[in-house]
C-alpha positions as CSV (number, residue, x, y, z in Angstrom):
1,M,17.6,10.6,1.7
2,N,20.2,9.8,-0.9
3,S,18.9,8.3,-4.1
4,I,21.6,5.6,-4.3
5,Q,20.7,4.7,-0.7
6,T,17.0,4.5,-1.5
7,L,17.7,2.3,-4.6
8,T,20.0,0.1,-2.5
9,T,17.3,-0.4,0.1
10,F,14.7,-1.1,-2.6
11,F,16.9,-3.7,-4.4
12,G,17.9,-5.2,-1.1
13,W,14.3,-5.8,0.0
14,C,13.4,-7.1,-3.5
15,T,16.2,-9.6,-3.3
16,V,15.1,-10.8,0.2
17,L,11.4,-11.1,-0.8
18,D,12.1,-12.8,-4.1
19,A,14.6,-15.2,-2.5
20,G,12.1,-16.0,0.3
21,L,9.4,-16.7,-2.3
22,V,11.6,-19.1,-4.2
23,F,12.7,-20.8,-1.0
24,L,9.0,-21.2,0.1
25,A,8.0,-22.5,-3.3
26,L,10.9,-25.0,-3.3
27,V,10.0,-26.2,0.2
28,L,6.4,-26.6,-0.7
29,F,7.3,-28.4,-4.0
30,S,9.6,-30.8,-2.1
31,I,6.9,-31.6,0.4
32,F,4.0,-31.9,-2.0
33,H,5.9,-32.8,-5.2
34,D,3.7,-35.8,-6.0
35,G,0.4,-33.9,-5.7
36,I,1.7,-30.8,-7.5
37,G,3.2,-33.0,-10.3
38,T,0.0,-34.9,-10.8
39,L,-2.1,-31.8,-10.8
40,T,0.2,-30.0,-13.2
41,A,0.4,-33.1,-15.5
42,K,-3.4,-33.3,-15.7
43,M,-3.8,-29.6,-16.4
44,F,-1.3,-29.6,-19.3
45,G,-1.6,-33.1,-20.6
46,V,1.9,-34.2,-19.9
47,T,3.4,-37.0,-17.9
48,N,4.0,-36.6,-14.1
49,E,7.8,-36.7,-14.5
50,E,7.7,-34.0,-17.3
51,A,5.6,-31.8,-15.1
52,K,7.9,-32.1,-12.1
53,A,11.0,-31.5,-14.3
54,T,9.4,-28.4,-15.9
55,L,8.4,-27.0,-12.5
56,L,11.9,-27.5,-11.1
57,R,13.4,-25.9,-14.2
58,T,11.1,-22.9,-13.8
59,F,12.2,-22.4,-10.2
60,M,15.8,-22.6,-11.2
61,Q,15.3,-20.0,-14.0
62,F,13.5,-17.7,-11.5
63,R,16.4,-18.0,-9.2
64,I,18.8,-16.9,-12.0
65,A,16.4,-14.0,-12.8
66,I,16.5,-12.9,-9.2
67,A,20.2,-12.9,-9.2
68,V,20.4,-10.9,-12.4
69,L,17.6,-8.5,-11.8
70,T,17.8,-7.8,-8.1
71,L,21.0,-9.1,-6.5
72,V,23.4,-7.7,-9.1
73,P,22.0,-4.2,-9.0
74,Y,22.0,-4.3,-5.1
75,V,25.7,-5.3,-5.1
76,A,26.5,-2.7,-7.7
77,L,24.7,0.0,-5.7
78,K,26.5,-1.0,-2.5
79,I,29.8,-0.7,-4.3
80,M,28.8,2.7,-5.7
81,A,27.8,3.9,-2.3
82,E,31.2,2.9,-0.9
83,A,33.1,4.9,-3.5
């Protein structure tokens, strides 16, 4: 098997799994946001609103990390494979 093809498959699956994880986490957060916010606020000694905002910001940063670390290499390898 070609190494570019192998890496493309690897980064493709990484992107799918990471995106699925973020989607699942955001769905669970949107369903249970009050309970998660309260639990996190008690754990870290912050207000409920601060905890919710921080969790949402963390999910958004993870989304950016997925794009930079898995999606961009996948697209670049797909382009290289075409050339």
